[in-house]
C-alpha positions in Angstrom: 20.1 -6.8 -35.0 16.6 -5.3 -34.9 16.3 -1.8 -33.8 13.1 -2.5 -31.9 12.7 -5.0 -29.0 10.1 -6.4 -26.7 11.4 -7.1 -23.2 9.8 -9.6 -20.8 10.0 -9.6 -17.1 7.8 -11.0 -14.3 7.0 -9.7 -10.8 5.4 -11.3 -7.8 2.7 -8.7 -7.5 0.9 -6.0 -9.5 2.3 -3.2 -7.4 6.0 -4.1 -8.3 5.0 -4.3 -12.0 3.4 -0.8 -11.8 6.4 0.6 -10.0 8.8 -0.7 -12.7 6.5 0.5 -15.4 6.3 4.0 -14.2 10.1 4.3 -13.7 10.8 2.9 -17.2 8.2 5.2 -18.8 9.4 8.3 -16.9 13.0 7.6 -17.9 11.9 7.2 -21.6 13.3 3.7 -21.6 10.0 2.2 -22.7 7.3 3.4 -25.0 4.7 0.9 -23.7 4.5 -1.3 -20.7 1.8 -3.9 -20.5 1.0 -6.0 -17.4 -0.8 -9.3 -17.7 -1.8 -11.4 -14.7 -1.9 -13.0 -12.4 -0.5 -16.1 -13.9 0.9 -19.3 -12.5 4.7 -19.9 -12.9 6.6 -23.0 -12.1 10.4 -22.9 -12.2 13.6 -24.3 -10.8 15.1 -22.3 -8.0 18.0 -23.3 -5.7 17.6 -27.0 -6.5 13.9 -27.4 -6.3 10.8 -26.8 -8.3 8.9 -23.7 -7.1 5.4 -22.5 -7.9 4.3 -18.9 -7.7 1.7 -16.4 -8.8 3.3 -13.8 -11.0 2.5 -10.8 -13.3 4.0 -10.8 -16.8 5.3 -7.5 -18.1 5.7 -6.8 -21.8 7.9 -3.8 -22.6 8.2 -2.1 -26.0 11.6 -0.4 -26.5 14.7 -0.2 -28.7 18.0 -2.0 -28.6 20.0 1.2 -28.1 18.5 1.7 -24.6 18.4 -2.0 -23.6 21.5 -1.8 -21.3 20.0 1.1 -19.3 16.6 -0.6 -19.3 18.0 -3.8 -17.9 20.0 -1.9 -15.2 16.9 0.1 -14.2 14.8 -3.1 -13.9 17.4 -4.8 -11.7 17.7 -1.7 -9.5 14.0 -1.7 -8.9 13.0 -5.3 -8.9 12.7 -7.3 -5.7 13.8 -10.7 -7.2 17.4 -11.8 -6.6 17.6 -12.8 -10.3 14.7 -11.2 -12.3 13.7 -12.6 -15.6 14.8 -10.0 -18.2 14.6 -11.3 -21.8 14.6 -9.2 -24.9 13.5 -10.4 -28.3 13.8 -8.4 -31.6 10.7 -7.1 -33.2 11.3 -8.3 -36.8 8.2 -6.7 -38.3 5.7 -4.1 -37.2 3.5 -1.4 -38.6 5.5 1.6 -39.6 3.3 4.0 -37.7 3.7 1.9 -34.5 7.5 1.7 -34.8 7.7 5.4 -35.5 5.6 6.0 -32.4 8.2 4.0 -30.3 10.9 6.3 -31.7 8.9 9.4 -30.9 8.3 8.3 -27.3 11.9 7.4 -26.7 13.4 10.5 -28.4 13.8 12.3 -25.1 15.9 9.5 -23.5 19.1 10.9 -22.0 21.9 8.6 -20.9 22.5 9.2 -17.2 26.1 9.3 -16.1 
C-alpha cells in the first residue's frame, strides 16, 4: 500500500468544506485541503435520482492517519453517509511528499 493518499469528500456548501478543512489541518490529519466548486452532482439516494450542488474536497494525507481522518470527517460532516474515498498516491515529487511528512509529523493519536 502507498504511504501517501488523496482523500475525496463532498459537502453541500462551502462553509461545511471550510469547517472540515480547518479541523483536519489543525489536528495534523491533512497537509493540504483543496476546495473546488460549486459543481453539479447527480446520484442515487433512497431509491431515486437526486441532483445537488456540491463542493469537492481534495485532501493530501498519509495512510497511517486515514482511520482518524475518516472518523473526524464523519463527526463533522452534515451528510448521513458522506463520500469518503482514499486513493494511493503512486508517484509524486520527492520534495512534495517530504512536505506532507513534515506537516503531519506533529499528529498525535487521540485516545
